[in-house]
LUMVO-863435 format. One record per residue (C-alpha): residue number from 1; x negated, y negated, z. Coordinates in steps of 0.02 Angstrom, whole numbers, plus 50000, padded with zeros to 5 digits. Layout:
<rs>
- k, xx, yy, zz
- NUM, X, Y, Z
...
</rs>
This chain:
<rs>
- k, xx, yy, zz
- 1, 50704, 50516, 48761
- 2, 50873, 50601, 48744
- 3, 50926, 50726, 48877
- 4, 51082, 50832, 48854
- 5, 51174, 50920, 48993
- 6, 51284, 51067, 48942
- 7, 51417, 51102, 49071
- 8, 51413, 50922, 49133
- 9, 51589, 50936, 49204
- 10, 51508, 51029, 49347
- 11, 51522, 50947, 49517
- 12, 51332, 50965, 49527
- 13, 51307, 50831, 49395
- 14, 51299, 50684, 49518
- 15, 51151, 50770, 49600
- 16, 51069, 50779, 49429
- 17, 51095, 50593, 49408
- 18, 51014, 50564, 49577
- 19, 50865, 50664, 49516
- 20, 50855, 50558, 49358
- 21, 50850, 50402, 49464
- 22, 50708, 50472, 49570
- 23, 50604, 50521, 49418
- 24, 50645, 50377, 49301
- 25, 50474, 50296, 49330
- 26, 50393, 50440, 49237
- 27, 50539, 50509, 49138
- 28, 50604, 50361, 49038
- 29, 50769, 50429, 48974
- 30, 50856, 50313, 48853
- 31, 51009, 50423, 48824
- 32, 51097, 50548, 48936
- 33, 51229, 50651, 48848
- 34, 51352, 50742, 48959
- 35, 51444, 50882, 48868
- 36, 51583, 50994, 48931
- 37, 51730, 51085, 48853
- 38, 51847, 51016, 48988
- 39, 51873, 50836, 48931
- 40, 51976, 50769, 49077
- 41, 51857, 50841, 49205
- 42, 51709, 50772, 49108
- 43, 51785, 50598, 49113
- 44, 51795, 50605, 49302
- 45, 51619, 50670, 49329
- 46, 51546, 50563, 49191
- 47, 51627, 50408, 49261
- 48, 51538, 50434, 49427
- 49, 51375, 50467, 49334
- 50, 51390, 50299, 49245
- 51, 51427, 50207, 49407
- 52, 51280, 50289, 49496
- 53, 51157, 50239, 49360
- 54, 51226, 50063, 49354
- 55, 51209, 50048, 49543
- 56, 51028, 50104, 49526
- 57, 50998, 49972, 49393
- 58, 50938, 50102, 49268
- 59, 50954, 50061, 49082
- 60, 51014, 50234, 49031
- 61, 51151, 50252, 48901
- 62, 51275, 50384, 48957
- 63, 51381, 50468, 48824
- 64, 51520, 50594, 48857
- 65, 51572, 50721, 48728
- 66, 51662, 50887, 48709
- 67, 51571, 50917, 48544
- 68, 51420, 51028, 48576
- 69, 51339, 51001, 48407
- 70, 51347, 50813, 48429
- 71, 51273, 50829, 48602
- 72, 51126, 50934, 48542
- 73, 51081, 50826, 48391
- 74, 50906, 50758, 48419
- 75, 50899, 50813, 48602
- 76, 50724, 50817, 48677
- 77, 50782, 50921, 48825
- 78, 50937, 51025, 48861
- 79, 50990, 51066, 49038
- 80, 51117, 51207, 49052
- 81, 51230, 51225, 49204
- 82, 51387, 51310, 49142
- 83, 51507, 51441, 49210
- 84, 51593, 51545, 49076
- 85, 51771, 51576, 49132
- 86, 51762, 51452, 49275
- 87, 51807, 51491, 49455
- 88, 51942, 51613, 49396
- 89, 51809, 51726, 49321
- 90, 51703, 51706, 49477
- 91, 51849, 51763, 49584
- 92, 51860, 51920, 49477
- 93, 51673, 51953, 49498
- 94, 51692, 51940, 49686
- 95, 51844, 52052, 49702
- 96, 51845, 52196, 49576
- 97, 51690, 52284, 49648
- 98, 51776, 52294, 49818
- 99, 51906, 52409, 49741
- 100, 51764, 52537, 49728
- 101, 51690, 52498, 49898
- 102, 51547, 52396, 49824
- 103, 51482, 52222, 49857
- 104, 51579, 52085, 49769
- 105, 51460, 51944, 49725
- 106, 51440, 51832, 49572
- 107, 51254, 51854, 49538
- 108, 51209, 52028, 49597
- 109, 51285, 52201, 49591
- 110, 51431, 52236, 49474
- 111, 51498, 52058, 49489
- 112, 51329, 51989, 49436
- 113, 51328, 52110, 49289
- 114, 51499, 52045, 49234
- 115, 51437, 51867, 49243
- 116, 51282, 51911, 49143
- 117, 51386, 51993, 49006
- 118, 51494, 51836, 48989
- 119, 51353, 51712, 49004
- 120, 51205, 51776, 48904
- 121, 51289, 51768, 48731
- 122, 51349, 51590, 48763
- 123, 51178, 51531, 48823
- 124, 51092, 51611, 48673
- 125, 51214, 51525, 48556
- 126, 51178, 51357, 48638
- 127, 50990, 51386, 48628
- 128, 50999, 51436, 48445
- 129, 51095, 51278, 48403
- 130, 50975, 51173, 48507
- 131, 50831, 51243, 48407
- 132, 50918, 51196, 48244
- 133, 50983, 51025, 48295
- 134, 50869, 50966, 48434
- 135, 50706, 50873, 48420
- 136, 50551, 50976, 48377
- 137, 50495, 51073, 48530
- 138, 50659, 51042, 48622
- 139, 50645, 51103, 48801
- 140, 50778, 51211, 48882
- 141, 50797, 51218, 49070
- 142, 50928, 51342, 49130
- 143, 51000, 51347, 49304
- 144, 51153, 51446, 49252
- 145, 51163, 51608, 49351
- 146, 51107, 51744, 49342
- 147, 50951, 51642, 49305
- 148, 50825, 51784, 49292
- 149, 50931, 51883, 49168
- 150, 50975, 51728, 49067
- 151, 50791, 51678, 49059
- 152, 50740, 51852, 49003
- 153, 50871, 51847, 48865
- 154, 50812, 51675, 48807
- 155, 50630, 51727, 48801
- 156, 50672, 51892, 48715
- 157, 50763, 51790, 48582
- 158, 50607, 51686, 48549
- 159, 50653, 51529, 48647
- 160, 50478, 51506, 48715
- 161, 50515, 51330, 48779
- 162, 50647, 51397, 48899
- 163, 50623, 51398, 49088
- 164, 50739, 51465, 49221
- 165, 50760, 51373, 49385
- 166, 50832, 51417, 49556
- 167, 50849, 51314, 49714
- 168, 50784, 51444, 49838
- 169, 50605, 51381, 49843
- 170, 50646, 51196, 49856
- 171, 50776, 51236, 49988
- 172, 50647, 51328, 50096
- 173, 50520, 51190, 50066
- 174, 50640, 51053, 50123
- 175, 50697, 51155, 50273
- 176, 50519, 51198, 50325
- 177, 50467, 51015, 50315
- 178, 50612, 50972, 50430
- 179, 50570, 51112, 50551
- 180, 50389, 51056, 50557
- 181, 50436, 50873, 50570
- 182, 50333, 50819, 50421
- 183, 50364, 50736, 50252
- 184, 50424, 50857, 50117
- 185, 50279, 50817, 50001
- 186, 50157, 50890, 50128
- 187, 50239, 51062, 50118
- 188, 50231, 51193, 49981
- 189, 50302, 51368, 49980
- 190, 50239, 51523, 49890
- 191, 50384, 51640, 49849
- 192, 50361, 51797, 49747
- 193, 50483, 51917, 49664
- 194, 50634, 51894, 49552
- 195, 50775, 51768, 49546
- 196, 50886, 51796, 49700
- 197, 50767, 51936, 49750
- 198, 50610, 51858, 49822
- 199, 50514, 51824, 49981
- 200, 50419, 51671, 50039
- 201, 50253, 51742, 50098
- 202, 50166, 51576, 50132
- 203, 50220, 51404, 50193
- 204, 50079, 51283, 50160
- 205, 50060, 51124, 50262
- 206, 49925, 51015, 50184
- 207, 49860, 51175, 50102
- 208, 49854, 51280, 50261
- 209, 49969, 51430, 50279
- 210, 50074, 51399, 50434
- 211, 50205, 51536, 50408
- 212, 50127, 51653, 50539
- 213, 50134, 51510, 50664
- 214, 50314, 51471, 50615
- 215, 50364, 51653, 50637
- 216, 50285, 51647, 50809
- 217, 50339, 51476, 50869
- 218, 50496, 51437, 50767
- 219, 50574, 51609, 50746
- 220, 50737, 51550, 50822
- 221, 50752, 51413, 50690
- 222, 50716, 51536, 50549
- 223, 50846, 51659, 50615
- 224, 50974, 51520, 50632
- 225, 50941, 51454, 50457
- 226, 50927, 51617, 50358
- 227, 51028, 51740, 50461
- 228, 50903, 51883, 50464
- 229, 50861, 51962, 50632
- 230, 50694, 51920, 50709
- 231, 50635, 52101, 50706
- 232, 50660, 52111, 50517
- 233, 50573, 51945, 50487
- 234, 50429, 52002, 50596
- 235, 50414, 52168, 50503
- 236, 50413, 52080, 50334
- 237, 50303, 51934, 50386
- 238, 50400, 51833, 50260
- 239, 50562, 51736, 50235
- 240, 50678, 51833, 50118
- 241, 50795, 51753, 49994
- 242, 50969, 51740, 50067
- 243, 51028, 51861, 49932
- 244, 50924, 52000, 50006
- 245, 51055, 52007, 50143
- 246, 51164, 52096, 50016
- 247, 51032, 52234, 50007
- 248, 50970, 52243, 50187
- 249, 51147, 52236, 50259
- 250, 51254, 52299, 50116
- 251, 51385, 52395, 50216
- 252, 51403, 52256, 50343
- 253, 51429, 52126, 50206
- 254, 51558, 52234, 50116
- 255, 51654, 52253, 50280
- 256, 51648, 52065, 50305
- 257, 51712, 52035, 50129
- 258, 51867, 52138, 50167
- 259, 51911, 52017, 50306
- 260, 51860, 51849, 50231
- 261, 51926, 51747, 50084
- 262, 51818, 51760, 49928
- 263, 51685, 51627, 49911
- 264, 51764, 51576, 49745
- 265, 51920, 51517, 49837
- 266, 51817, 51415, 49959
- 267, 51716, 51336, 49819
- 268, 51873, 51298, 49718
- 269, 51944, 51203, 49866
- 270, 51782, 51105, 49888
- 271, 51779, 51065, 49702
- 272, 51956, 50997, 49704
- 273, 51912, 50881, 49846
- 274, 51750, 50827, 49761
- 275, 51839, 50786, 49598
- 276, 51965, 50681, 49693
- 277, 51820, 50587, 49772
- 278, 51731, 50568, 49605
- 279, 51886, 50487, 49531
- 280, 51874, 50345, 49657
- 281, 51798, 50203, 49556
- 282, 51722, 50127, 49711
- 283, 51610, 50279, 49735
- 284, 51433, 50248, 49669
- 285, 51332, 50387, 49752
- 286, 51345, 50574, 49774
- 287, 51453, 50617, 49925
- 288, 51386, 50719, 50071
- 289, 51521, 50850, 50039
- 290, 51425, 50905, 49884
- 291, 51303, 50997, 49998
- 292, 51444, 51116, 50049
- 293, 51467, 51164, 49866
- 294, 51307, 51266, 49878
- 295, 51157, 51255, 49763
- 296, 51080, 51104, 49848
- 297, 50929, 51027, 49759
- 298, 50959, 51123, 49595
- 299, 50975, 50968, 49489
- 300, 50842, 50871, 49581
- 301, 50721, 51015, 49551
- 302, 50771, 51022, 49367
- 303, 50731, 50840, 49335
- 304, 50565, 50851, 49428
- 305, 50522, 51005, 49325
- 306, 50563, 50915, 49163
- 307, 50460, 50765, 49215
- 308, 50310, 50877, 49253
- 309, 50320, 50954, 49079
- 310, 50345, 50790, 48987
- 311, 50202, 50703, 49077
- 312, 50085, 50854, 49065
- 313, 50058, 50836, 49253
- 314, 49996, 51008, 49299
- 315, 50109, 51007, 49453
- 316, 50166, 51167, 49535
- 317, 50349, 51216, 49523
- 318, 50435, 51382, 49559
- 319, 50517, 51443, 49398
- 320, 50568, 51601, 49307
- 321, 50438, 51654, 49178
- 322, 50360, 51806, 49097
- 323, 50257, 51912, 49217
- 324, 50104, 51930, 49106
- 325, 50008, 52027, 49238
- 326, 50052, 51913, 49384
- 327, 50140, 52046, 49488
- 328, 50054, 52214, 49481
- 329, 50172, 52357, 49442
- 330, 50286, 52258, 49326
- 331, 50280, 52249, 49137
- 332, 50205, 52094, 49058
- 333, 50371, 52047, 48978
- 334, 50470, 52059, 49140
- 335, 50536, 51894, 49207
- 336, 50480, 51844, 49381
- 337, 50508, 51696, 49497
- 338, 50344, 51624, 49563
- 339, 50250, 51460, 49578
- 340, 50184, 51402, 49409
- 341, 50073, 51265, 49342
- 342, 50184, 51154, 49234
- 343, 50112, 51054, 49090
- 344, 50156, 51007, 48912
- 345, 50121, 51184, 48854
- 346, 50245, 51262, 48975
- 347, 50227, 51363, 49135
- 348, 50078, 51467, 49189
- 349, 50106, 51581, 49339
- 350, 49985, 51559, 49483
- 351, 49895, 51716, 49545
- 352, 49988, 51823, 49670
- 353, 49924, 51949, 49795
- 354, 49993, 52125, 49761
- 355, 50164, 52160, 49833
- 356, 50171, 52280, 49981
- 357, 50268, 52441, 49953
- 358, 50425, 52377, 50040
- 359, 50436, 52235, 49914
- 360, 50362, 52313, 49758
- 361, 50480, 52463, 49754
- 362, 50643, 52364, 49761
- 363, 50576, 52235, 49638
- 364, 50536, 52370, 49512
- 365, 50712, 52441, 49527
- 366, 50799, 52273, 49506
- 367, 50685, 52228, 49361
- 368, 50737, 52389, 49273
- 369, 50919, 52342, 49300
- 370, 50890, 52167, 49231
- 371, 50808, 52235, 49074
- 372, 50956, 52350, 49042
- 373, 51093, 52224, 49079
- 374, 51009, 52094, 48970
- 375, 51008, 52216, 48824
- 376, 51189, 52263, 48859
- 377, 51241, 52081, 48856
- 378, 51162, 52056, 48686
- 379, 51217, 52219, 48604
- 380, 51386, 52250, 48685
- 381, 51342, 52432, 48713
- 382, 51441, 52512, 48853
- 383, 51312, 52649, 48874
- 384, 51180, 52518, 48919
- 385, 51302, 52442, 49043
- 386, 51326, 52610, 49127
- 387, 51138, 52637, 49134
- 388, 51113, 52463, 49208
- 389, 51239, 52492, 49347
- 390, 51168, 52665, 49381
- 391, 50996, 52585, 49402
- 392, 51054, 52445, 49518
- 393, 51004, 52480, 49700
- 394, 51175, 52423, 49763
- 395, 51269, 52548, 49654
- 396, 51164, 52695, 49593
- 397, 51300, 52830, 49601
- 398, 51383, 52887, 49441
- 399, 51560, 52902, 49514
- 400, 51544, 52720, 49566
- 401, 51486, 52674, 49392
- 402, 51634, 52763, 49315
- 403, 51752, 52665, 49427
- 404, 51667, 52498, 49404
- 405, 51645, 52491, 49214
- 406, 51829, 52487, 49164
- 407, 51866, 52359, 49300
- 408, 51718, 52253, 49243
- 409, 51768, 52258, 49061
- 410, 51950, 52215, 49098
- 411, 51905, 52070, 49214
- 412, 51884, 51917, 49105
- 413, 51895, 52026, 48950
- 414, 51929, 51874, 48840
- 415, 51750, 51817, 48872
- 416, 51669, 51986, 48836
- 417, 51680, 51969, 48649
- 418, 51525, 52074, 48613
- 419, 51609, 52225, 48694
- 420, 51771, 52209, 48597
- 421, 51713, 52312, 48448
- 422, 51567, 52411, 48518
- 423, 51590, 52564, 48625
- 424, 51470, 52700, 48678
- 425, 51333, 52645, 48558
- 426, 51160, 52720, 48567
</rs>
């Protein structure tokens, strides 16, 4: 089996290698191709990947390349973890919205829209080439943000073997197991909603829902971990995704952003340190500092998901898929993030109880935004961009839209090629 990683210069890649080691008993990969456009960075990260696999005694051939076509030739699975424009573009996403008094964040609001516009065309180009050059039925697993919008765009383009993956669910599952003092494999979580816009409504310990007990007996731990006040958690009866803080406490977060350095600067500093560590040829395992990079368990979850599909296991994983009637009130072709049965045929969403009003309403609004921004990313139509921002719950005022659009289009403009020749299209 040949697995290709696009964006393998990412500092997350060592975590991916750890996941491969854990799953190698049922995912016998003969060749791992690490591809990135940044050759020197790839050499550093790839060197650590080789040393980790050697230390594990795994007979996996690791090949590094900056040639995407070569990387995709004959690939059975393609994992995508790229960042178009790098941390410089992320810094723009996190800062230009603040000029209009809006939230600056890389996956939601106007910053998330900018990232989607840069990212979707690149991902679609990769997927199209993978379909031409990869093995028949090549699988695509994307954990490039914004995952929900990227997944929608892939599925709309006919890439039915594509799945989107986030680390929210596995993060809650691992934390809950620790809070309960039990092994992680005894715990399952049942989130519902959209990528970066969901709630865990059940925490299952050996099949029994213990979330009500946790909210009663471990509320202090939940508040400490997720930062939401106890009264809000009690009202919801659920654990919200961290990203819902941007909605529930928008004005507070915007005020904090005025006083704090952008997250992009913090991450860039962590990445520099990580790359220095990776270059140490005595290092043969992922360093603990990687957890401060954010996105813990992404790669581990990706490899477990791939193994479930390849082995036709029928396991449950939380992924981004078409709604197809799973969440009442959404269109069948909307993309949701819920537990799914994973087998060789793909992902089948598990049944979900209807969303209460306080969840269903916001989900419908964000879904409408995602539909519009996905179309804007593909067509390059500025009118669709304006409509998308007008629909987003964190923006929603036309004067804000008028201020945000020119800033968005000038930030990282070199990566917004689809907007270069299209303006105000219908």
